FILOTI-496864 format. One record per atom (N, C-alpha, C): atom name; x, y, z; residue in three letters. Coordinates in pm, whole numbers, plus 32768, in hexadecimal, padded with zeros to 4 digits. Layout:
BEGIN
<r CA, <X, Y, Z>, ALA>;
...
This chain:
BEGIN
<r N, <3FE3, 0E4A, 38E1>, UNK>;
<r CA, <4000, 0DD9, 3935>, UNK>;
<r C, <3FE3, 0D58, 38EC>, UNK>;
<r N, <3F72, 0D50, 38A8>, UNK>;
<r CA, <3F51, 0CD7, 385D>, UNK>;
<r C, <3FB8, 0CBF, 37F0>, UNK>;
<r N, <3FEB, 0D2A, 37B6>, UNK>;
<r CA, <4052, 0D1C, 374F>, UNK>;
<r C, <40D2, 0CE2, 378B>, UNK>;
<r N, <40F1, 0D05, 3806>, UNK>;
<r CA, <4166, 0CCC, 384A>, UNK>;
<r C, <4155, 0C35, 3859>, UNK>;
<r N, <40DE, 0C0B, 3880>, UNK>;
<r CA, <40C2, 0B7C, 3891>, UNK>;
<r C, <40D1, 0B35, 380B>, UNK>;
<r N, <4098, 0B6D, 37A2>, UNK>;
<r CA, <40A3, 0B2F, 371E>, UNK>;
<r C, <4134, 0B23, 36F1>, UNK>;
<r N, <4181, 0B8A, 3709>, UNK>;
<r CA, <420F, 0B87, 36E3>, UNK>;
<r C, <4259, 0B1A, 3731>, UNK>;
<r N, <4240, 0B10, 37B1>, UNK>;
<r CA, <427F, 0AA6, 3800>, UNK>;
<r C, <4255, 0A1B, 37D0>, UNK>;
<r N, <41D4, 0A0C, 37AF>, UNK>;
<r CA, <41A4, 098A, 3780>, UNK>;
<r C, <41E8, 0960, 36FE>, UNK>;
<r N, <420D, 09C1, 36AC>, UNK>;
<r CA, <424F, 09A3, 362C>, UNK>;
<r C, <42E0, 0974, 3640>, UNK>;
<r N, <431A, 099A, 36B0>, UNK>;
<r CA, <43A6, 0978, 36C8>, UNK>;
<r C, <43B3, 08E6, 36F3>, UNK>;
<r N, <4413, 08A4, 36B8>, UNK>;
<r CA, <442B, 0817, 36DB>, UNK>;
<r C, <445C, 080D, 376B>, UNK>;
<r N, <442C, 07AA, 37B1>, UNK>;
<r CA, <4456, 0793, 383B>, UNK>;
<r C, <4405, 07DC, 38A3>, UNK>;
<r N, <43A1, 0829, 3879>, UNK>;
<r CA, <434E, 0870, 38D9>, UNK>;
<r C, <42F7, 080E, 3926>, UNK>;
<r N, <42F6, 081D, 39A9>, UNK>;
<r CA, <42A2, 07C8, 39FE>, UNK>;
<r C, <423A, 0822, 3A42>, UNK>;
<r N, <41DE, 07E1, 3A88>, UNK>;
<r CA, <4179, 082E, 3ACF>, UNK>;
<r C, <41B9, 0887, 3B3A>, UNK>;
<r N, <4229, 085C, 3B70>, UNK>;
<r CA, <426E, 08AE, 3BD5>, UNK>;
<r C, <4294, 0937, 3B9C>, UNK>;
<r N, <42B5, 093B, 3B1B>, UNK>;
<r CA, <42D6, 09BB, 3ADC>, UNK>;
<r C, <4259, 0A12, 3ACB>, UNK>;
<r N, <41E8, 09D2, 3AB1>, UNK>;
<r CA, <416C, 0A1B, 3A97>, UNK>;
<r C, <4120, 0A40, 3B16>, UNK>;
<r N, <4133, 09F4, 3B7E>, UNK>;
<r CA, <40E2, 0A03, 3BF9>, UNK>;
<r C, <40DC, 0A93, 3C2D>, UNK>;
<r N, <414B, 0ADC, 3C35>, UNK>;
<r CA, <4140, 0B66, 3C68>, UNK>;
<r C, <40E5, 0BBF, 3C14>, UNK>;
<r N, <40D6, 0B9C, 3B96>, UNK>;
<r CA, <4084, 0BEE, 3B3D>, UNK>;
<r C, <3FF2, 0BC5, 3B3C>, UNK>;
<r N, <3FD4, 0B46, 3B59>, UNK>;
<r CA, <3F4A, 0B14, 3B4C>, UNK>;
<r C, <3F0E, 0ADF, 3BCD>, UNK>;
<r N, <3F50, 0AEF, 3C3C>, UNK>;
<r CA, <3F21, 0AB4, 3CB9>, UNK>;
<r C, <3E9F, 0AF0, 3CEF>, UNK>;
<r N, <3E7F, 0B66, 3CC4>, UNK>;
<r CA, <3E06, 0BA7, 3CF7>, UNK>;
<r C, <3E24, 0C1D, 3D50>, UNK>;
<r N, <3E9B, 0C23, 3D87>, UNK>;
<r CA, <3EC0, 0C93, 3DDE>, UNK>;
<r C, <3EBD, 0D16, 3D91>, UNK>;
<r N, <3EF7, 0D16, 3D1B>, UNK>;
<r CA, <3EF8, 0D90, 3CCA>, UNK>;
<r C, <3E6A, 0DB1, 3C9C>, UNK>;
<r N, <3E1A, 0D4A, 3C82>, UNK>;
<r CA, <3D90, 0D60, 3C5B>, UNK>;
<r C, <3D40, 0DA4, 3CC9>, UNK>;
<r N, <3D58, 0D7D, 3D44>, UNK>;
<r CA, <3D14, 0DBD, 3DB5>, UNK>;
<r C, <3D3B, 0E50, 3DC1>, UNK>;
<r N, <3DB8, 0E6F, 3DA0>, UNK>;
<r CA, <3DE5, 0EFB, 3DA8>, UNK>;
<r C, <3D9B, 0F53, 3D43>, UNK>;
<r N, <3D70, 0F18, 3CD3>, UNK>;
<r CA, <3D27, 0F66, 3C70>, UNK>;
<r C, <3CAC, 0FA7, 3CB0>, UNK>;
<r N, <3C66, 0F59, 3D02>, UNK>;
<r CA, <3BED, 0F8C, 3D42>, UNK>;
<r C, <3C0D, 0FF7, 3DAA>, UNK>;
<r N, <3C85, 0FF4, 3DDF>, UNK>;
<r CA, <3CAD, 1058, 3E42>, UNK>;
<r C, <3CE2, 10D8, 3E01>, UNK>;
<r N, <3D31, 10C6, 3D96>, UNK>;
<r CA, <3D75, 113A, 3D58>, UNK>;
<r C, <3D31, 116B, 3CD9>, UNK>;
<r N, <3CE7, 1113, 3C95>, UNK>;
<r CA, <3CA9, 1138, 3C16>, UNK>;
<r C, <3D07, 112D, 3BA0>, UNK>;
<r N, <3D82, 1100, 3BB8>, UNK>;
<r CA, <3DE6, 10F4, 3B4D>, UNK>;
<r C, <3DD6, 106D, 3B07>, UNK>;
<r N, <3D8C, 106C, 3A98>, UNK>;
<r CA, <3D70, 0FEF, 3A50>, UNK>;
<r C, <3DEA, 0FBA, 3A05>, UNK>;
<r N, <3E54, 1008, 39FC>, UNK>;
<r CA, <3ECE, 0FD9, 39B9>, UNK>;
<r C, <3F26, 0F8A, 3A19>, UNK>;
<r N, <3F03, 0F88, 3A99>, UNK>;
<r CA, <3F58, 0F49, 3AFE>, UNK>;
<r C, <3F36, 0EB8, 3B1A>, UNK>;
<r N, <3ECF, 0E82, 3ADA>, UNK>;
<r CA, <3EAD, 0DF7, 3AF6>, UNK>;
<r C, <3E41, 0DC5, 3A9A>, UNK>;
<r N, <3E15, 0D4D, 3AB3>, UNK>;
<r CA, <3DA7, 0D14, 3A66>, UNK>;
<r C, <3D2B, 0D0E, 3ABE>, UNK>;
<r N, <3CB7, 0D10, 3A7E>, UNK>;
<r CA, <3C3A, 0D08, 3AC9>, UNK>;
<r C, <3BD2, 0CC6, 3A72>, UNK>;
<r N, <3B6D, 0C87, 3AB0>, UNK>;
<r CA, <3B07, 0C41, 3A62>, UNK>;
<r C, <3AB1, 0CA3, 3A13>, UNK>;
<r N, <3A8E, 0C7B, 3999>, UNK>;
<r CA, <3A3D, 0CD4, 3948>, UNK>;
<r C, <39C6, 0C8C, 390A>, UNK>;
<r N, <39C9, 0C0A, 38F9>, UNK>;
<r CA, <395A, 0BC1, 38BD>, UNK>;
<r C, <3962, 0BBE, 3826>, UNK>;
<r N, <390F, 0B6C, 37EA>, UNK>;
<r CA, <3910, 0B59, 375A>, UNK>;
<r C, <38E1, 0BD2, 370B>, UNK>;
<r N, <388B, 0C22, 3746>, UNK>;
<r CA, <3853, 0C95, 36FF>, UNK>;
<r C, <38BF, 0CFA, 36D8>, UNK>;
<r N, <392F, 0CF9, 371A>, UNK>;
<r CA, <3998, 0D59, 36F8>, UNK>;
<r C, <39C9, 0D45, 3669>, UNK>;
<r N, <39BA, 0CCB, 3635>, UNK>;
<r CA, <39E1, 0CB1, 35AA>, UNK>;
<r C, <3985, 0CF3, 3546>, UNK>;
<r N, <3913, 0D23, 3572>, UNK>;
<r CA, <38B4, 0D66, 3519>, UNK>;
<r C, <38CB, 0DFD, 3511>, UNK>;
<r N, <3925, 0E2F, 3561>, UNK>;
<r CA, <393F, 0EBE, 3564>, UNK>;
<r C, <39A7, 0EE0, 34FA>, UNK>;
<r N, <3980, 0F38, 349D>, UNK>;
<r CA, <39DB, 0F5E, 3432>, UNK>;
<r C, <3A04, 0FF1, 3439>, UNK>;
<r N, <39BC, 1040, 3486>, UNK>;
<r CA, <39DD, 10CC, 3498>, UNK>;
<r C, <399B, 10FE, 3517>, UNK>;
<r N, <39BF, 1177, 353D>, UNK>;
<r CA, <3985, 11B2, 35B6>, UNK>;
<r C, <394B, 1239, 358D>, UNK>;
<r N, <38CB, 1238, 3562>, UNK>;
<r CA, <388E, 12B5, 3533>, UNK>;
<r C, <3869, 1311, 35A7>, UNK>;
<r N, <3853, 138F, 3583>, UNK>;
<r CA, <381E, 13ED, 35E6>, UNK>;
<r C, <378C, 13C7, 35FF>, UNK>;
<r N, <3751, 13FE, 3667>, UNK>;
<r CA, <36C3, 13E1, 3684>, UNK>;
<r C, <366C, 140E, 360F>, UNK>;
<r N, <368B, 1482, 35D5>, UNK>;
<r CA, <363E, 14B4, 3563>, UNK>;
<r C, <3647, 1453, 34ED>, UNK>;
<r N, <36BF, 1423, 34CF>, UNK>;
<r CA, <36CF, 13C4, 3460>, UNK>;
<r C, <3683, 1343, 347B>, UNK>;
<r N, <368C, 1312, 34F5>, UNK>;
<r CA, <3649, 1295, 3519>, UNK>;
<r C, <35B2, 12A0, 350B>, UNK>;
<r N, <3578, 130B, 3541>, UNK>;
<r CA, <34E7, 131E, 3538>, UNK>;
<r C, <34BD, 1330, 34A7>, UNK>;
<r N, <350B, 137C, 345A>, UNK>;
<r CA, <34EB, 138F, 33CB>, UNK>;
<r C, <34ED, 130A, 3380>, UNK>;
<r N, <354F, 12B6, 339D>, UNK>;
<r CA, <3554, 1231, 335E>, UNK>;
<r C, <34DC, 11DD, 3383>, UNK>;
<r N, <34BA, 11E0, 3404>, UNK>;
<r CA, <3448, 1190, 3433>, UNK>;
<r C, <33C7, 11BC, 33EE>, UNK>;
<r N, <33B4, 123E, 33E0>, UNK>;
<r CA, <333D, 1272, 339D>, UNK>;
<r C, <333C, 1249, 330A>, UNK>;
<r N, <33AD, 1256, 32C7>, UNK>;
<r CA, <33B6, 1231, 3239>, UNK>;
<r C, <339B, 119C, 3226>, UNK>;
<r N, <33D4, 1148, 327E>, UNK>;
<r CA, <33BE, 10B7, 3275>, UNK>;
<r C, <332C, 1094, 328F>, UNK>;
<r N, <32EE, 10D8, 32F0>, UNK>;
<r CA, <3260, 10BE, 330E>, UNK>;
<r C, <3208, 10E6, 3299>, UNK>;
<r N, <3225, 1159, 325C>, UNK>;
<r CA, <31D8, 1185, 31E8>, UNK>;
<r C, <31E4, 1121, 3175>, UNK>;
<r N, <325D, 10F3, 315B>, UNK>;
<r CA, <3274, 1093, 30EE>, UNK>;
<r C, <322C, 100F, 310A>, UNK>;
<r N, <3231, 0FE0, 3185>, UNK>;
<r CA, <31ED, 0F65, 31AB>, UNK>;
<r C, <3155, 0F74, 3198>, UNK>;
<r N, <311E, 0FE2, 31C6>, UNK>;
<r CA, <308E, 0FFB, 31B8>, UNK>;
<r C, <3069, 1002, 3123>, UNK>;
<r N, <30B9, 104A, 30D3>, UNK>;
<r CA, <309E, 1056, 3044>, UNK>;
<r C, <309D, 0FCC, 3001>, UNK>;
<r N, <3102, 0F79, 301E>, UNK>;
<r CA, <3108, 0EF3, 2FE2>, UNK>;
<r C, <3092, 0E9C, 300B>, UNK>;
<r N, <3070, 0EA1, 308A>, UNK>;
<r CA, <3001, 0E4D, 30BA>, UNK>;
<r C, <2F7B, 0E7B, 3083>, UNK>;
<r N, <2F67, 0EFE, 307D>, UNK>;
<r CA, <2EE9, 0F31, 3045>, UNK>;
<r C, <2EDF, 0F0D, 2FB1>, UNK>;
<r N, <2F4D, 0F18, 2F68>, UNK>;
<r CA, <2F4E, 0EF4, 2EDA>, UNK>;
<r C, <2F29, 0E61, 2ECA>, UNK>;
<r N, <2F64, 0E0B, 2F1B>, UNK>;
<r CA, <2F46, 0D7C, 2F15>, UNK>;
<r C, <2EB5, 0D61, 2F37>, UNK>;
<r N, <2E82, 0DA6, 2F9E>, UNK>;
<r CA, <2DF6, 0D93, 2FC6>, UNK>;
<r C, <2D98, 0DBF, 2F56>, UNK>;
<r N, <2DB5, 0E2F, 2F16>, UNK>;
<r CA, <2D60, 0E60, 2EAA>, UNK>;
<r C, <2D65, 0E02, 2E31>, UNK>;
<r N, <2DDC, 0DCE, 2E14>, UNK>;
<r CA, <2DE8, 0D6F, 2DA5>, UNK>;
<r C, <2D9A, 0CF0, 2DC3>, UNK>;
<r N, <2DA4, 0CBF, 2E3F>, UNK>;
<r CA, <2D5A, 0C47, 2E67>, UNK>;
<r C, <2CC3, 0C60, 2E60>, UNK>;
<r N, <2C98, 0CD5, 2E8C>, UNK>;
<r CA, <2C0A, 0CF5, 2E8B>, UNK>;
<r C, <2BDA, 0CFD, 2DFA>, UNK>;
<r N, <2C2A, 0D33, 2DA0>, UNK>;
<r CA, <2C05, 0D3A, 2D13>, UNK>;
<r C, <2BFB, 0CB0, 2CD5>, UNK>;
<r N, <2C53, 0C56, 2CFA>, UNK>;
<r CA, <2C4E, 0BCD, 2CC7>, UNK>;
<r C, <2BD1, 0B84, 2CF7>, UNK>;
<r N, <2BAF, 0B9A, 2D75>, UNK>;
<r CA, <2B37, 0B5A, 2DAC>, UNK>;
<r C, <2ABA, 0B8F, 2D6B>, UNK>;
<r N, <2AB7, 0C12, 2D4F>, UNK>;
<r CA, <2A42, 0C4F, 2D0F>, UNK>;
<r C, <2A33, 0C1A, 2C81>, UNK>;
<r N, <2AA2, 0C05, 2C3C>, UNK>;
<r CA, <2A9E, 0BD1, 2BB4>, UNK>;
<r C, <2A6C, 0B42, 2BB1>, UNK>;
<r N, <2A8D, 0AF5, 2C17>, UNK>;
<r CA, <2A5F, 0A69, 2C1F>, UNK>;
<r C, <29C9, 0A60, 2C39>, UNK>;
<r N, <2994, 0ABE, 2C85>, UNK>;
<r CA, <2906, 0ABF, 2CA8>, UNK>;
<r C, <28B4, 0AE9, 2C2F>, UNK>;
<r N, <28E6, 0B44, 2BE1>, UNK>;
<r CA, <289A, 0B7B, 2B6F>, UNK>;
<r C, <2885, 0B19, 2B00>, UNK>;
């Protein structure tokens, strides 16, 4: 549906009257009734731009664990390096 709107917008002479049936909100309301997301537009928010894939739950949890481990490793390394620098200054 969004592609239809974009195509119409590209055409010379298109007015809002041409677009209104596609973007008025009526079709968007039907999405919530039918579940057919191809039949209209609906609000999604800015965060939708951060979605690059749709992993399985297993993949998502595995990624989260790997990212947490990497973050902890980096922070502990930095803390140990800082502690070593402070100890060297005291000595």
